[in-house]
Structure formats: structure tokens, C-alpha cells
C-alpha positions in Angstrom: -15.4 14.2 16.6 -17.0 11.1 18.0 -18.0 8.6 15.3 -21.2 7.9 17.2 -22.3 11.5 16.7 -22.8 10.9 12.9 -26.4 9.8 13.3 -27.2 12.8 15.4 -25.6 15.3 13.1 -27.4 13.8 10.1 -30.7 13.9 12.0 -30.1 17.5 13.0 -29.3 18.5 9.4 -32.5 16.9 8.1 -34.7 18.5 10.8 -33.2 22.0 10.1 -33.7 21.5 6.3 -37.4 20.8 6.9 -37.7 23.9 9.1 -36.1 26.0 6.4 -38.5 24.7 3.8 -41.5 25.4 6.1 -40.2 28.9 6.9 -39.7 29.7 3.2 -43.2 28.5 2.3 -44.6 30.7 5.1 -42.7 33.7 3.9 -43.8 33.2 0.3 -47.4 33.0 1.4 -46.9 36.3 3.1 -45.9 37.7 -0.2 -42.1 38.4 0.3 -39.7 38.2 -2.6 -36.6 35.9 -2.7 -34.2 38.7 -1.6 -36.3 39.4 1.5 -36.5 35.6 2.2 -32.7 35.3 2.0 -32.3 38.2 4.5 -34.7 36.6 7.0 -33.0 36.2 10.3 -34.5 32.8 11.1 -33.5 31.3 7.7 -29.9 32.7 8.1 -29.7 31.1 11.5 -30.9 27.7 10.2 -28.4 27.9 7.3 -25.7 28.3 9.9 -26.9 25.2 11.8 -26.7 23.3 8.5 -23.2 24.5 7.9 -22.2 23.4 11.4 -23.8 20.0 10.8 -21.9 19.7 7.5 -18.6 20.5 9.2 -19.3 17.9 11.8 -20.1 15.3 9.2 -17.0 16.1 7.2 -14.8 15.7 10.3 -16.5 12.4 11.1 -15.9 11.2 7.5 -12.2 12.2 7.8 -11.9 10.2 11.0 -13.5 7.2 9.5 -11.1 7.4 6.5 -8.2 7.6 8.8 -9.3 4.6 10.8 -9.8 2.6 7.6 -6.4 3.6 6.4 -4.8 2.5 9.7 -6.7 -0.8 9.5 -5.5 -1.4 5.9 -1.9 -0.6 6.8 -2.1 -3.0 9.7 -3.3 -5.8 7.5 -0.6 -5.1 4.9 2.0 -5.1 7.6 0.9 -8.4 8.9 0.8 -9.9 5.4 4.3 -8.6 4.7 5.6 -10.2 7.8 4.1 -13.6 6.9 5.5 -13.4 3.4 9.0 -12.5 4.8 8.9 -15.5 7.2 8.0 -17.9 4.4 10.5 -16.5 1.9 13.6 -16.5 4.2 14.0 -19.8 6.0 16.3 -19.9 9.0 19.9 -20.7 8.1 21.8 -23.5 9.9 25.5 -24.1 10.5 25.6 -26.4 7.4 24.0 -23.7 5.2 26.3 -20.9 6.2 29.6 -20.9 4.2 32.9 -20.4 6.1 31.8 -22.1 9.3 33.4 -25.3 10.4 31.5 -28.4 11.2 31.0 -29.2 14.9 33.3 -31.6 16.5 32.6 -34.6 18.8 32.2 -33.9 22.5 35.5 -35.7 23.2 37.4 -33.1 21.2 38.3 -35.1 18.2 36.8 -35.3 14.8 34.4 -38.0 14.1 36.1 -40.9 12.4 34.3 -43.8 10.8 35.2 -47.2 11.9 36.3 -49.5 9.1 33.8 -52.1 8.4 35.0 -55.7 7.9 
């Protein structure tokens, strides 16, 4: 269901509830009892419209919850990635055990010249 439809579904529900109240008042003025009012075709139809509006609102609420959960998961994923980058710095050749140190470009080991 489209999230923008929420306003329209709420408005429709409120309008129908008002029409039901007016119809019940009219039927009571006529002198009908509550059982006859419940069986009135117009009231039953309006109750069906309210059920439909409630169903639409429930599906919209479910969609909003799903979107909020997805947004929260995305935030947590980004935060976890940042923490992982800060916690594990990049290892260099000096830090890794078992690796030999690099040699001079000429092929020999670097030797220190004796100072005099």
C-alpha cells in the first residue's frame, strides 16, 4: 500500500464513522430497536467500509515499520563497519611475523658504514 494513502484512509474512516452515527440517530428517532439497527443494510455497508479502511491502515503501518527496520539495520551496518576499520589497523611487513625484511635495490643487504 502506498504510504501517502494513509491520510486518505484515515479521512475516509472518519467520514464513514460520522455517517454511521447519523444513520443510527435517524433510526432511533424512527423507533427501531438495536437489533433492527444492526441489521440495517446501510449500516452494515458502512461497517464494511470501516473494516476496509482499517485493513489499509494496518498494511500501511506494517510497511512503515518495515522501512524503519531497514533504516535502522543500515545505520547499524554502517556503524559496525566504522568500528571494524578503527579496531583493526592495516598490518605492514614489519608487523607480520615470518616475513623477511626487504633488501636493497642492488640485491645486497644494507650494511652500515663504520663511522670514524
